[in-house]
C-alpha positions, 0 to 999 in steps of 0.5 A: 543302139549303143554297146553294153561298153558304151552304156556303162561309160554313158552311166558312169559319166552320169555318177553311177560308178561301178566297180569291177566286181559289179561290171563282171557280174553284169557281163556275167548275166549277159552272157549266162542268159543269152542277151543282146546288148539292148536287153542287157541295157534295158536289164541295168536301166530298170534295175537302177531305176527300181533299186537305186543301186546295181543290184546283181540278183535283181538284173540277172532275174529282169534278164531270165524273165526277159529271155523266158518271155522272148522280149527281144528289144527294150521297148519290148521289156519296158511294156513287159514290166509295165504290164505285169507290174514288175516295176512301177514306172 
């Protein structure tokens, strides 16, 4: 499990560049929903796959959905979005 900071650095090295405002919002969403780094990373990954860019409202909505459904880790998050057909994965 890597930290959110490490995940953002990894994404940056792969060409996903986030401005300071986006990074601030990513951390805001994590703290607002009480998400772990693992869930924040999963929500960010799924947001980028679904939207092809960072969409703050989509990201926070995923985190809120994970929280409301007591999703605890990346594997559960991916299974949840597949089962509920929230995203085409």
